[in-house]
N, C-alpha and C positions, 0 to 999 in steps of 0.2 A: 788238508788245504788250507793256504794260510789266505784269508780277508784281509781288506788294506783298511790301514785308519776311519776312513770315510765310510765303509760298511758297516766297521763294529761300532762307529758312532751311534749309525742308523739304525739299526738294530737292539742299541741300548734303547734308543730314547722310543722306538714300537716299544718294547715290553715294559719299560716304565710306562706309557700311556697303555698297557693293559692291565699295566697292577694297579693304575690310579683309576681305569673304567672299574676296574673289580671290586676295588675298596668300596667307589660311589656307591653300587647296585647293592653291593652288601650292609651299607650303610643304612640308603634308601631301604632296603628291605626291615632292616630292623628296628626304624624309628617310625613306618609308617607316616601318612601323608594323609593330610586333612580332610585335602580335596577329593571328590569322585572318582574324575577318572582314571590319575595317578597312582590310585591307592592299592598296596600290594593286595594280591589274593589271598592270601595267606590272614588277614589279620579280620577281627572279628567284627561285625556291625552291630553294636551297641543303640536298642533302643528303651526306650521311658516312657511307656503308657503314665501319662500326667492328668487325672483325676480328682476327682474329690468322692467322697461317700456318698453313694446311691446313687449312683451316675452312669450305672452301667459298665462301670470299669474291669467288674469280674466277666463279664459276657467278650468285653474286646480282649482281656487280656488271656482268655480259651483261646479266643481267633488267632493269636499267636501261636498261646502253648501247645495247640495241636498241630505247629505245622510240624511235620518232620527235622526240618533244619532250625529249631527254636530250641535253647534251654530258655526255660521262663521260671521264674520266681513271683510268688504274688506277693507284694505289699513286705519285703523286707525288712525295712524302717519301722514293722510293728514291733519289731525287738528293741529298738531303741529307746520307743513311745513307754512298752510296758516294764522296760528296766527305772523310768525316769516319770512314773506317772504323775508325779507332784511335780514337775516342773511346767509351765506353759511354753507353750507351741512353738511359739517362735527364736527359742533357748536353744530346739534340739534341729535346727537347719543343717549346721556346718555338722554335727556328729551324723546326720542322717546322708549326706550329701558323700563324706566320708566314705560307709559304709559301701552305698550301693558304688561308688567308685573302683572299692575292691573285687566287686563281687562278679562286676563288669569286667575285671582283670581275673576273673576267677581266682580269686585270690579270699579262699573261707574263711581264714585265720583270724578275720575280721570279725566273726563271728563270738571267737571268745568273749569279748568283752559282756556280752549281751544273753551269754548261756551259759548256767547252773556249769560249775566246774565237775570235772567226772568224764566218763563214756558218753559219748554224746552215738545218733543214731541220725540219719537225713530226717526219719521224723522227727527229730526236736524240730525242725523247720516251722514254722509258721503255713498252713493252709500249705503243705511238703504235698501233697496230693495231690495238687490241682495242678502241677508240674509232668505233661506228658513223658520230658524228660527222665526225671526221676524214676519214673516206673517202668523206664523201658533199658536193654544195654546203652552204657554202659552199668550202669544206675543198678539194676533190676533186670534178671535177664528171661523172667515168665510171659513176658509180653516182647511183640514186633514191635519195634523202632519204627514203624509208618502207620500204625491204625492208630483208631480212637481210642482214648482210654479212657474210661469212667474214674473216675475219684474215690466212687466205694471198692472197686475191684482192687486198682491199686492199694488202699489202706488197708484193705485183707489182707495180700498177699507180698509188700513189700517193706513194708514198717521196720523190718528188720534188719536191713542194710547199714554198717558203719556210716561215719556222720563221713569219709575219705571220697564217698562215690562219690558227694556232689561237685567235688573238685574235680575231677575225672570226668564226669557225666559236662560238665562245662566247657573244658576245652575239648570236647568232640564233635562240639556244633561251627555251625559260622555266624549264627545267631542267637548274641545274649541277648534276650526278652525282659524285663523286670517290670511292675506295675506297681504304682503308686499313689497315695488320693491324699499323703499328709506333710506336702509340699503347698503351702501356700502366698510364694514368692518365687520369680525368679531367680533373680539376683544371686541365691545360694547354690545353682545350677549353671552360672556365668562359666567358672573355673574347670567347669566338664565338659561348654561345648569347647571351647577353648583347648581345652589338654590334648597334645599330637599322641601319646596313646592310647586316645580312647577316637573311635569312628561314628559319635552321638548323634539319633534321631531323637528328637522328641516330638511323640502323637499326643496332642493334647484332647481329650473328650469333654464336652461338656455337657449338659442336660439342665433342660427348663425347669427353674427354681421351686416351680410348682410342684413338679411333681418329686423333684427332689423332696420341699418340704414333705408331701403326702408319704414317701416311701418312708422316710426319715421317723414319722409317727409310728410307723409299724413296729420296728425295730429300735425303738429309744433304747432299752436297756440294754442292747449288745453292743449301742455306740456312746453310752453313758461318760465312760472314761476319756474318750476323743471328746466327746463334747465341751466338759470339765476342760481340759488343755486347750483347748483350741481358744475358749474364752477366757483361759487365765485368772488372773485373779478377781476379773469380774465377774465370773460365776456366781460368788456367794454374794456378793452384792445388787442381782438381781430378781426378781419375784422368778420364783417356778415356770409361771405363766408365762413369762417371758424370754426366760432360755433359749425356743428355743428358734426362736423369731433373731435372736442376738446371736446365737451359731452361724446362722443360715445369712445373715449380713456379712460376718467375719469372713464365710464361704464363698459369698458370690464377688467377696471385695478382691479375694488373691486371686479368682478364677480370671476377672475382668483384670488386673493388675500381669498378672502372666500373659496376657492376651496384647495388653496393649503395649505391653515392656517387648515383646518378640517382634513388635511393630517399630519400634526402635532401634534394632538390629541392624548392622552390616548387615547389605545381602548376603551374604556369603554364609552366614549364620540364618538368617530367616528362613533360607532353603535347607535347614535342619529342623525345623517344625512343622506339622501340621494338625491342623485343626480340622476334629472332627466331632457332629450331633449327634448324640444317640440318636435323633428322632429322626434324620438322615439315612442313618445304620437300621432303625428297622424296618424303615418305610423300604428301601433298596436293599438290604443283605448283602445282597452276591455283588454287587457292582462299587458295593461301598468298603467290602473288606477284601476287592479285589483293586483297590485306591491306596487302600494301607499296606495291600502286599507290593505293591511294586512300586511305593514312593520308598520302602526300607531294601528291595532288591528279593523279595519272595515270588515261587511259584504257586497260582494259584490252581493248586492237580485237583485233578476234579472229585475224588474223595472227600475232600475238602467242602467242593461246593456244595457236594448232598446233604453232607454234615450241616451247615453252615444253614440250607434249606430248612431242614427238617428242626433242628435246636430252635429256630429263629417262628414254629406254626405249630408251636404246643398250646397246651389249653391253661396250663399254670397260672398266674400273675408274677409268684415270685416272688416269698415274702420275706427272710433269712436272708442277712447283711451280708454271710458270706460263699452263699449256694450259688451253682448257676443251674438252673434248667430247663427242659425245654419248654415254652410259654409262648403265649400271642404276646410277641414283642411288640406289635403296632398298639395290642390294646394293652397293655402295662405303659407306653408313650404315651399312653391318652386318660388313663382311669382316674387319674385328679379331677377331669373333670364331671366327673357324676358322684366324686367320692367325698371333695372338700366341699365346705363351708365357704360362702361368697366373701365370707368377713376375714376367712384364713386367705382366702386365693386374695383378694386386696391388701392385710398385710404384708404378704410374701411381696407382692409389686411395691410395694412401699420400700422396703429395705433391700429388694433385688433389681427395683427398675433400670440403674445404670447398665448394670451388665445385662437385662435382658433385652434392652435397646441396642446395645453395639454388639450381641450374642443373635439378632433377629428373631426374638421371643415377643411377638404381640399381647401390649396387656387387654384384657377382657374390662369393660366398666359396666357390665352391669353381670348378674346371675343367667340372664335370660341368654348374653353373646358366650359368656361361659361354659353352657348346658347345649348352646345351638353347636354340633359336631358336624357340619358343613360348614363353619365359617372356621379360615385358612389361617390360624397363629404363628407362624412358621414363615418368615421373610426369606427368600431365598439370596440377599447382596450379601449376606456373609462369604457366600461362596465366591463369587464375582472377585471378591477383594482380595479372597485365600488365591484361587489360582492364579489373580497377578503377582502373588507375593511368589506362589510356586515357582511361576517363571521367570 
């Protein structure tokens, strides 16, 4: 059959349009989209749990890490700090940022600069056994991918896996979640929020500074290097008894600056940020966990609901800097009220007052107020504002 010139021209135009459409689809698929609804389904969801030491971040990390759709690493930037222990904290921001960006993209070669040369195993990673993803297929075949896995069991049975399985495991999950406590500002993270190769959400966990101070007192030996790096050159210029308050002041200021910086971002970027207060989480663990899961697109599975309920209804108070065990979470959040002298509480309020006021932590004016557990010290206004941001 002989086609007319007009018909041939029409077919040519249709075929070119089809090729162009296919090219655009492939381009959009490979580039990804920073917006939520138009995002290609293959792209990872990247979640950065941002907090400070002794704020309940290990617990929140586990809430994400035990989900079967999540690849989780606990504080990978620890490797950066331990490589440059004589440096001040602020000098390491860019190195930490580049490290977590590579991990979000499942490029684990970034650890080459921070680990000893020679053969490595996945157990070379800091607190690797807190990652359920490294204790189940494809990283380790001795546990089922959809079960709750205890770190002790993982450490015993999965510690000989080669380092290469970390990257393989990372690529097999829909969500990559990293927990970090060493960022004291948001500026260094701006490139990650606007990076088109990432789909980043920040979950910012804060805690009452008085509870943080009390917890730090009980783990100060384990946190000594971090504390020295936070203060930098000021560490040796301050009296030993003043150092804990100086460190806490820097931490409080950092958390305050992060929150204030987010509020000044364009709406599209503000929607990538979720504020969570530890006290609200332990009072309503199921509701708040559901809120966090929904924000990042995870289903709150029934077995996870049972696990969350059980782990927040234990008897312990949890003193170790890096361990998450079943504990009475509400008592943990209140223990400072009957264990800290009012003199210390007053001094913490002096150095962290601005942060407490903005995040909704009411100050006590006397020892009597501190000990009166019927006196509510948690304001609800912060979350009304947060809901406005989410909308």
